[in-house]
FIRO-884307 format. One line per field, with one value per atom (N, C-alpha, C): residue number from 1; residue in three letters; z, x, y. Coordinates in steps of 0.1 Angstrom, whole numbers, m for minus. Each point is the difference from the previous one (the first is absolute). Last residue first. Layout:
REM FIRO-884307
k <- [NUM, ...];
r <- [ALA, ...];
c3 <- [Z, ...];
c1 <- [X, ...];
c2 <- [Y, ...];
END
This chain:
REM FIRO-884307
k <- [202, 202, 202, 201, 201, 201, 200, 200, 200, 199, 199, 199, 198, 198, 198, 197, 197, 197, 196, 196, 196, 195, 195, 195, 194, 194, 194, 193, 193, 193, 192, 192, 192, 191, 191, 191, 190, 190, 190, 189, 189, 189, 188, 188, 188, 187, 187, 187, 186, 186, 186, 185, 185, 185, 184, 184, 184, 183, 183, 183, 182, 182, 182, 181, 181, 181, 180, 180, 180, 179, 179, 179, 178, 178, 178, 177, 177, 177, 176, 176, 176, 175, 175, 175, 174, 174, 174, 173, 173, 173, 172, 172, 172, 171, 171, 171, 170, 170, 170, 169, 169, 169, 168, 168, 168, 167, 167, 167, 166, 166, 166, 165, 165, 165, 164, 164, 164, 163, 163, 163, 162, 162, 162, 161, 161, 161, 160, 160, 160, 159, 159, 159, 158, 158, 158, 157, 157, 157, 156, 156, 156, 155, 155, 155, 154, 154, 154, 153, 153, 153, 152, 152, 152, 151, 151, 151, 150, 150, 150, 149, 149, 149, 148, 148, 148, 147, 147, 147, 146, 146, 146, 145, 145, 145, 144, 144, 144, 143, 143, 143, 142, 142, 142, 141, 141, 141, 140, 140, 140, 139, 139, 139, 138, 138, 138, 137, 137, 137, 136, 136, 136, 135, 135, 135, 134, 134, 134, 133, 133, 133, 132, 132, 132, 131, 131, 131, 130, 130, 130, 129, 129, 129, 128, 128, 128, 127, 127, 127, 126, 126, 126, 125, 125, 125, 124, 124, 124, 123, 123, 123, 122, 122, 122, 121, 121, 121, 120, 120, 120, 119, 119, 119, 118, 118, 118, 117, 117, 117, 116, 116, 116, 115, 115, 115, 114, 114, 114, 113, 113, 113, 112, 112, 112, 111, 111, 111, 110, 110, 110, 109, 109, 109, 108, 108, 108, 107, 107, 107, 106, 106, 106, 105, 105, 105, 104, 104, 104, 103, 103, 103, 102, 102, 102, 101, 101, 101, 100, 100, 100, 99, 99, 99, 98, 98, 98, 97, 97, 97, 96, 96, 96, 95, 95, 95, 94, 94, 94, 93, 93, 93, 92, 92, 92, 91, 91, 91, 90, 90, 90, 89, 89, 89, 88, 88, 88, 87, 87, 87, 86, 86, 86, 85, 85, 85, 84, 84, 84, 83, 83, 83, 82, 82, 82, 81, 81, 81, 80, 80, 80, 79, 79, 79, 78, 78, 78, 77, 77, 77, 76, 76, 76, 75, 75, 75, 74, 74, 74, 73, 73, 73, 72, 72, 72, 71, 71, 71, 70, 70, 70, 69, 69, 69, 68, 68, 68, 67, 67, 67, 66, 66, 66, 65, 65, 65, 64, 64, 64, 63, 63, 63, 62, 62, 62, 61, 61, 61, 60, 60, 60, 59, 59, 59, 58, 58, 58, 57, 57, 57, 56, 56, 56, 55, 55, 55, 54, 54, 54, 53, 53, 53, 52, 52, 52, 51, 51, 51, 50, 50, 50, 49, 49, 49, 48, 48, 48, 47, 47, 47, 46, 46, 46, 45, 45, 45, 44, 44, 44, 43, 43, 43, 42, 42, 42, 41, 41, 41, 40, 40, 40, 39, 39, 39, 38, 38, 38, 37, 37, 37, 36, 36, 36, 35, 35, 35, 34, 34, 34, 33, 33, 33, 32, 32, 32, 31, 31, 31, 30, 30, 30, 29, 29, 29, 28, 28, 28, 27, 27, 27, 26, 26, 26, 25, 25, 25, 24, 24, 24, 23, 23, 23, 22, 22, 22, 21, 21, 21, 20, 20, 20, 19, 19, 19, 18, 18, 18, 17, 17, 17, 16, 16, 16, 15, 15, 15, 14, 14, 14, 13, 13, 13, 12, 12, 12, 11, 11, 11, 10, 10, 10, 9, 9, 9, 8, 8, 8, 7, 7, 7, 6, 6, 6, 5, 5, 5, 4, 4, 4, 3, 3, 3, 2, 2, 2, 1, 1, 1];
r <- [GLY, GLY, GLY, ARG, ARG, ARG, GLY, GLY, GLY, SER, SER, SER, ARG, ARG, ARG, ASN, ASN, ASN, ALA, ALA, ALA, SER, SER, SER, ILE, ILE, ILE, HIS, HIS, HIS, ARG, ARG, ARG, ASP, ASP, ASP, ASP, ASP, ASP, PRO, PRO, PRO, TYR, TYR, TYR, TYR, TYR, TYR, GLU, GLU, GLU, PHE, PHE, PHE, GLY, GLY, GLY, ALA, ALA, ALA, ASN, ASN, ASN, LYS, LYS, LYS, ALA, ALA, ALA, ASP, ASP, ASP, LEU, LEU, LEU, ALA, ALA, ALA, ALA, ALA, ALA, ILE, ILE, ILE, VAL, VAL, VAL, LYS, LYS, LYS, ASP, ASP, ASP, VAL, VAL, VAL, LEU, LEU, LEU, ARG, ARG, ARG, GLU, GLU, GLU, PRO, PRO, PRO, ASP, ASP, ASP, THR, THR, THR, ASP, ASP, ASP, PHE, PHE, PHE, ILE, ILE, ILE, VAL, VAL, VAL, GLU, GLU, GLU, LYS, LYS, LYS, ALA, ALA, ALA, GLY, GLY, GLY, PRO, PRO, PRO, ALA, ALA, ALA, ASP, ASP, ASP, ILE, ILE, ILE, ASN, ASN, ASN, ASP, ASP, ASP, LEU, LEU, LEU, LEU, LEU, LEU, THR, THR, THR, PRO, PRO, PRO, ILE, ILE, ILE, TYR, TYR, TYR, ASP, ASP, ASP, ALA, ALA, ALA, LEU, LEU, LEU, GLY, GLY, GLY, GLY, GLY, GLY, SER, SER, SER, GLY, GLY, GLY, LEU, LEU, LEU, LEU, LEU, LEU, VAL, VAL, VAL, GLY, GLY, GLY, CYS, CYS, CYS, VAL, VAL, VAL, LYS, LYS, LYS, LYS, LYS, LYS, SER, SER, SER, GLU, GLU, GLU, LEU, LEU, LEU, ALA, ALA, ALA, THR, THR, THR, SER, SER, SER, PHE, PHE, PHE, GLU, GLU, GLU, HIS, HIS, HIS, LEU, LEU, LEU, SER, SER, SER, GLY, GLY, GLY, MET, MET, MET, ARG, ARG, ARG, GLY, GLY, GLY, GLY, GLY, GLY, VAL, VAL, VAL, THR, THR, THR, ILE, ILE, ILE, VAL, VAL, VAL, ALA, ALA, ALA, ASP, ASP, ASP, SER, SER, SER, SER, SER, SER, ARG, ARG, ARG, VAL, VAL, VAL, LEU, LEU, LEU, HIS, HIS, HIS, VAL, VAL, VAL, ASP, ASP, ASP, ARG, ARG, ARG, GLY, GLY, GLY, VAL, VAL, VAL, TYR, TYR, TYR, GLU, GLU, GLU, MET, MET, MET, SER, SER, SER, THR, THR, THR, PHE, PHE, PHE, ASN, ASN, ASN, ILE, ILE, ILE, TYR, TYR, TYR, ASP, ASP, ASP, PHE, PHE, PHE, GLU, GLU, GLU, VAL, VAL, VAL, THR, THR, THR, PRO, PRO, PRO, LEU, LEU, LEU, LYS, LYS, LYS, TYR, TYR, TYR, VAL, VAL, VAL, THR, THR, THR, VAL, VAL, VAL, HIS, HIS, HIS, GLU, GLU, GLU, ARG, ARG, ARG, PHE, PHE, PHE, SER, SER, SER, SER, SER, SER, ALA, ALA, ALA, PRO, PRO, PRO, SER, SER, SER, PHE, PHE, PHE, GLY, GLY, GLY, VAL, VAL, VAL, SER, SER, SER, LEU, LEU, LEU, GLY, GLY, GLY, ARG, ARG, ARG, LYS, LYS, LYS, GLY, GLY, GLY, ASP, ASP, ASP, VAL, VAL, VAL, SER, SER, SER, PHE, PHE, PHE, ALA, ALA, ALA, GLY, GLY, GLY, LYS, LYS, LYS, ALA, ALA, ALA, ALA, ALA, ALA, TYR, TYR, TYR, TRP, TRP, TRP, PRO, PRO, PRO, LEU, LEU, LEU, GLY, GLY, GLY, ILE, ILE, ILE, THR, THR, THR, ALA, ALA, ALA, GLY, GLY, GLY, THR, THR, THR, MET, MET, MET, LEU, LEU, LEU, THR, THR, THR, LYS, LYS, LYS, GLY, GLY, GLY, ARG, ARG, ARG, VAL, VAL, VAL, ALA, ALA, ALA, ILE, ILE, ILE, ALA, ALA, ALA, LYS, LYS, LYS, GLY, GLY, GLY, LEU, LEU, LEU, ASP, ASP, ASP, PHE, PHE, PHE, ALA, ALA, ALA, LEU, LEU, LEU, GLN, GLN, GLN, HIS, HIS, HIS, ALA, ALA, ALA, ALA, ALA, ALA, GLN, GLN, GLN, VAL, VAL, VAL, THR, THR, THR, ASP, ASP, ASP, GLY, GLY, GLY, SER, SER, SER, ALA, ALA, ALA, ALA, ALA, ALA, GLY, GLY, GLY, SER, SER, SER, ILE, ILE, ILE, CYS, CYS, CYS, ILE, ILE, ILE, GLN, GLN, GLN, TYR, TYR, TYR, ARG, ARG, ARG, MET, MET, MET];
c3 <- [m1672, m8, m16, 41, m8, m9, 27, 6, m5, m19, m3, 5, 8, m16, m3, 43, m2, m9, 3, 11, m5, m21, m4, 8, 11, m8, m4, 32, 8, m13, m10, 5, 2, m20, m1, 8, 25, m15, m1, 41, m4, m14, 37, m7, m12, 55, m11, m9, 39, m4, m17, 57, m11, m10, 45, m9, m15, 35, 4, m4, 1, m11, 4, 37, m4, m15, 17, 10, m6, m22, 0, 9, 10, m12, m7, 38, 3, m15, m4, 7, 3, m15, m9, 7, 25, m7, m12, 26, 11, m9, m22, 1, 11, m5, m12, 5, 37, m4, m12, 4, 14, m7, m20, m8, 14, 14, m16, m1, 49, m7, m16, 44, 0, m14, 10, 2, m2, 2, 5, m5, m19, 2, 5, 7, m5, m1, 14, m8, m3, 30, 8, m13, m17, 10, 9, m31, m3, 7, m1, m9, 3, 37, m14, m6, 46, m7, m15, 42, m15, m7, 33, 0, m5, m7, 15, 2, m42, 1, 13, m8, m5, 1, 19, 3, m1, m30, 11, 12, m37, m5, 13, m7, 6, 2, m25, 19, 6, m51, 9, 14, m21, 1, 4, 7, m9, 2, 7, 3, m8, 1, m12, 4, 29, 3, m15, m6, 12, m1, m38, 7, 10, m18, 1, 9, m29, 4, 1, m13, 0, 9, m30, 2, 5, m17, m5, 15, 0, 0, m4, m5, m10, 3, 35, m6, m13, 13, 14, m4, m34, 3, 12, m3, m13, 5, 27, 6, m10, m10, 8, 4, m31, m4, 14, 8, m6, m8, 26, 10, m6, m24, 7, 8, m15, m8, m1, 34, m2, m9, 10, 7, m5, 4, m6, 8, 4, 1, m3, m16, 5, 2, m8, 2, 5, m33, 12, m1, m21, 1, 8, m33, 9, 3, m37, 6, 17, m36, 1, 6, m21, m11, 5, 27, m5, m10, 17, 10, m7, m27, m1, 11, m9, m9, 0, 30, 7, m17, 0, 13, 2, m37, 0, 9, 8, m8, m6, 21, 14, m11, m23, 10, 7, m49, 11, 9, m37, 11, 9, m44, 2, 7, m5, 2, m6, m18, 3, 3, 4, 0, 0, m12, 7, m3, m4, m3, 5, 11, m15, m7, 37, 0, m15, 14, 12, 0, m28, m2, 7, 6, m7, m3, 40, m11, m10, 11, 4, m4, m2, m1, 7, m14, 13, 6, m42, 9, 15, m41, 2, 9, m2, 0, 0, m2, 7, 4, m38, 15, 10, m41, 1, 14, m10, 6, m1, 9, m7, 0, 33, m10, m17, 56, m10, m12, 50, m4, m11, 3, 0, 2, 9, 1, 1, m14, 9, m4, 4, m5, 8, m13, 14, m11, 4, m8, 7, 9, 8, m19, m7, 11, m3, m22, 2, 13, m12, m2, 0, 28, m16, 1, 33, m2, m15, 11, 8, m4, m2, m13, 2, 39, m8, m13, 30, 0, m6, m10, m2, 4, 15, m16, m6, 46, m5, m12, 9, 6, m2, m11, m9, 3, 34, m11, m14, 34, 1, m6, m19, 17, m2, m44, 8, 14, m37, 4, 9, m18, m11, 6, 24, 0, m17, 14, 6, m5, m1, m1, 8, m16, 6, m4, m5, m5, 6, 5, 4, m8, 8, m12, 0, 29, 8, m18, 3, 2, 1, 4, m17, 0, 41, m9, m9, 25, 3, m6, m9, m3, 6, 16, m18, m1, 43, m6, m12, 12, 3, 1, m12, m8, 1, 35, m10, m6, 32, 1, m10, m4, m5, 9, 6, m13, m4, 41, m1, m14, 13, 19, m11, m27, 4, 8, m6, m16, 3, 37, m3, m13, 13, 3, 0, m42, 14, 9, m46, 5, 14, m23, m16, 8, 31, m3, m12, 3, 6, m5, m9, m2, 14, m36, 10, 0, m19, 1, 9, m31, 17, m2, m29, 2, 15, m22, 9, m1, m25, 0, 8, 11, m4, m6];
c1 <- [m653, 3, 3, m34, 10, 6, m39, 7, 14, m38, m2, 8, m4, 10, m4, m15, 15, 6, m47, 3, 18, m23, m4, 9, m6, 9, m3, m27, 12, 13, m45, 3, 15, m25, 11, 3, m34, 2, 14, m17, 3, m3, 24, m10, 4, 17, m1, m9, 30, m9, 3, 9, 6, m8, m9, 10, 5, m9, m3, 2, 10, 2, m2, m4, 15, 3, m48, 10, 14, m25, m4, 9, 10, 1, m4, m16, 16, 6, m48, 3, 12, m8, 5, m3, 3, 11, m2, m35, 7, 19, m35, m5, 11, 4, 4, m2, m12, 12, 4, m48, 8, 14, m20, m4, 6, 13, 9, m7, 2, m10, 6, 20, m3, m7, 43, m16, m3, 44, m6, m14, 49, m17, m5, 49, m10, m11, 34, m9, m12, 40, m11, m12, 42, m7, m15, 42, m17, m7, 49, m3, m16, 22, 0, m7, 22, m7, 3, m15, 5, 4, m32, 20, 6, m46, 1, 15, m16, 1, 1, m9, 11, 3, m40, 11, 15, m41, 5, 6, m3, 2, 4, m24, 15, 11, m45, m2, 8, 7, m7, m2, 22, 9, m11, m25, 16, 4, m51, 10, 13, m44, 3, 8, m11, m11, 1, 18, 0, m11, 24, m15, 2, 31, m2, m12, 28, m10, 2, 29, m4, m9, 24, m9, 2, 48, m18, m8, 53, m14, m12, 42, m10, m5, 13, 12, m6, m31, 2, 11, m10, m11, m1, 30, 3, m12, m8, 14, 4, m35, m5, 12, 8, m10, m2, 23, 9, m10, m24, 8, 12, m29, m7, 6, 21, 1, m8, 3, 12, 1, m50, 14, 13, m61, 15, 6, m51, 10, 14, m22, m10, 6, 23, 0, m16, 13, m11, 3, 26, m1, m13, 10, m3, 2, 11, m4, m2, 30, m12, m2, 41, m10, m14, 30, 7, m9, m5, m5, 5, 8, m15, m3, 45, 0, m16, 18, 5, m7, m6, m8, 4, 24, m19, m6, 44, 1, m14, 3, 10, m4, m12, m11, 4, 14, m1, m7, 9, 9, 0, m28, 16, 6, m44, 9, 14, m52, 15, 14, m55, 14, 10, m56, 10, 13, m58, 11, 13, m44, m3, 13, m12, 4, m2, m15, m4, 6, 13, m15, m2, 43, m4, m9, 28, m7, m1, 44, m9, m13, 44, m13, m7, 47, m8, m15, 20, 14, m3, m35, 8, 11, m27, m8, 7, 29, m10, m10, 29, 8, m11, m16, m1, 7, m7, m9, 2, 42, m4, m16, 36, 1, m6, m14, 8, 4, m22, 14, 8, m46, 5, 14, m44, 15, 3, m50, 9, 17, m55, 14, 10, m55, 9, 11, m35, 6, 6, m48, 16, 7, m48, 5, 12, m51, 11, 10, m33, 0, 8, m3, m5, 1, 30, m11, m2, 31, m13, m11, 50, m8, m14, 27, m2, m7, 7, m7, m2, 31, m13, m12, 46, m3, m15, 13, m3, 0, 7, m8, m5, 45, m8, m15, 28, 7, m16, 8, m7, 1, 17, m1, m12, 38, m20, 2, 22, 2, m12, 12, 0, m2, 11, 8, m3, m32, 10, 11, m40, 18, m5, m39, 4, 12, m28, 10, 6, m47, 14, 7, m49, 4, 20, m38, 5, 8, m11, m13, m1, 40, m6, m10, 17, 8, m3, m21, m2, 9, 1, m13, 0, 35, 3, m14, 4, 5, 2, m23, m10, 9, 21, m8, m12, 30, 8, m6, m21, 3, 8, m12, m11, 3, 31, m4, m11, 26, m2, m3, 8, m4, m13, 28, m12, m4, 39, m8, m14, 36, m11, m7, 32, m13, m9, 33, 3, m13, 19, 0, 0, 5, m6, m2, m1, 3, m4, 2, m5, 4, m9, 12, m5, m17, m5, 5, 1, 6, m3, m18, 2, 3, 0, 4, 1, m36, 15, 3, m28, m2, 15, m27, 11, m3];
c2 <- [766, 11, 1, m29, 0, 11, m9, 4, 4, m23, 15, 5, m43, 2, 13, m20, 2, 2, 5, 3, 3, m34, 10, 13, m41, 1, 11, m2, m2, 1, m10, 18, 1, m41, 3, 16, m35, 0, 9, m10, m14, 1, 30, 2, m11, 18, m8, 1, 23, 3, m11, 2, m2, 1, 11, 7, m2, m39, 14, 12, m54, 10, 10, m26, 0, 8, m5, 5, 1, m28, 10, 10, m43, 4, 16, m20, 0, 7, m18, 9, 11, m45, 14, 14, m39, m1, 11, m9, 4, 3, m21, 16, 3, m49, 8, 16, m27, 2, 7, m8, 14, 0, m38, 10, 13, m44, 1, 16, m11, m3, 4, 1, m15, 5, 35, m9, m14, 42, m11, 0, 27, 2, m16, 31, m11, m2, 35, 3, m10, m3, 6, 5, m18, m9, 5, 20, m3, m5, m15, 14, m2, m29, 0, 17, m38, 12, m1, m36, 5, 11, m23, m5, 9, 11, m2, m3, m8, 9, 8, m48, 5, 12, m14, 1, m3, 11, 10, m3, m31, 16, 8, m48, 4, 13, m18, 2, 1, m5, 14, 0, m40, 15, 13, m43, 2, 9, 5, m9, m1, 28, m9, m10, 34, m10, m14, 59, m13, m10, 29, m5, m8, 45, m18, 1, 40, m4, m19, 47, m13, m2, 34, 2, m16, 17, 0, m2, 5, 14, m4, m29, 10, 11, m36, 9, 7, m26, 8, 9, m34, 10, 10, m38, 14, 9, m33, 5, 8, m29, 13, 7, m36, 15, 9, m39, 6, 10, m28, 8, 11, m31, 11, 7, m42, 10, 12, m36, 11, 8, m10, m11, 13, 6, 2, m7, 25, m12, 2, 37, m10, m14, 61, m16, m11, 49, m5, m17, 51, m15, m4, 42, m4, m15, 26, 13, m6, m25, 1, 12, m20, 2, 7, m22, 16, 6, m44, 9, 16, m36, 0, 8, m11, 7, 6, m27, 14, 9, m48, 6, 11, m21, 0, 11, m20, 9, 8, m43, 11, 15, m42, 8, 8, m1, m9, 4, 25, 4, m13, 12, m10, 2, 22, 7, m6, 6, m11, 3, 17, 4, m9, 5, m9, 2, 10, 8, m10, m3, 6, 3, m38, 11, 2, m40, 9, 12, m41, 8, 9, m26, 7, 8, m34, 3, 13, m36, 10, 4, m28, m10, 13, 1, 5, m6, m17, 3, 1, 4, m9, m5, 41, m8, m12, 34, 4, m9, 4, m8, 2, 18, m16, m6, 48, m8, m14, 30, m4, m10, 8, 12, 1, m17, 0, 9, 9, m4, m3, 31, m16, 2, 32, 1, m15, 25, m13, 4, 27, m3, m9, 25, m17, 2, 43, m8, m13, 28, 3, m10, 7, m1, 1, 0, 8, m2, m41, 16, 4, m37, 1, 13, m34, 16, 3, m37, m2, 10, 2, m7, 0, 7, 14, m5, m33, 10, 11, m32, m6, 11, 11, 3, m6, m9, 11, 6, m43, 0, 16, m12, m3, m2, 12, 10, m2, m33, 13, 8, m42, 0, 12, m5, m3, 0, 34, m11, m10, 50, m9, m15, 40, m6, m13, 42, m4, m10, 48, m7, m13, 35, m11, m6, 49, m12, m6, 31, 1, m14, 11, 9, m4, m16, 15, 7, m49, 10, 9, m23, m2, 11, m12, 6, 9, m34, 9, 17, m47, 1, 18, m24, 4, 5, m18, 17, m1, m39, 19, 9, m41, 0, 11, m10, 4, 0, m20, 15, 4, m45, 11, 10, m28, 2, 12, m20, 12, 3, m46, 13, 9, m29, m5, 6, 15, 3, m7, m1, 15, m1, m38, m1, 13, m16, 3, 5, 20, m10, m4, 43, m8, m17, 47, m6, m15, 59, m16, m11, 57, m10, m12, 43, m11, m6, 55, m18, m7, 48, m14, m8, 45, m12, m4, 47, m9, m12, 36, m14, m5, 48, m2, m18];
END
């Protein structure tokens, strides 16, 4: 299945410099495995993840950005956000806070790398939404505080959060968790399910 995996991370700050290669590697790993990378169509670590996905030659997963803006023009001139590294941009018109919720709710899994308060909002939304959650330890910021946070605050699905220090290994673990979550779901990459549904109608 072409899962939609969100990379959540800081748009600016210390973790961008420290963890940009890790974010790049996460995005690349998602694309190489043929999955869809979801980001906030922003700068910083999500942008490096999008660059990683876009660096893959040949057949790869998609790179989809969720913009806080209402149009391409606003995305570029008002928010001053990138465009090149995305196969598609969803202009949510929800500003940053609403964009975050829409992004997470549209994703099958959320991986946190680095991160600040915005990433905390996305992480908590992912937990409450029962999404598969991964955390790249050693990337600084929020990611390295999440174990302490979950040890001290009750949260739904806290015991299922996936931790690792290696980007590729973490992506593989997240995909495995999604496979387990979707076990038994039949998916046809062609139109057989449509034909089956039509043939069942009175």
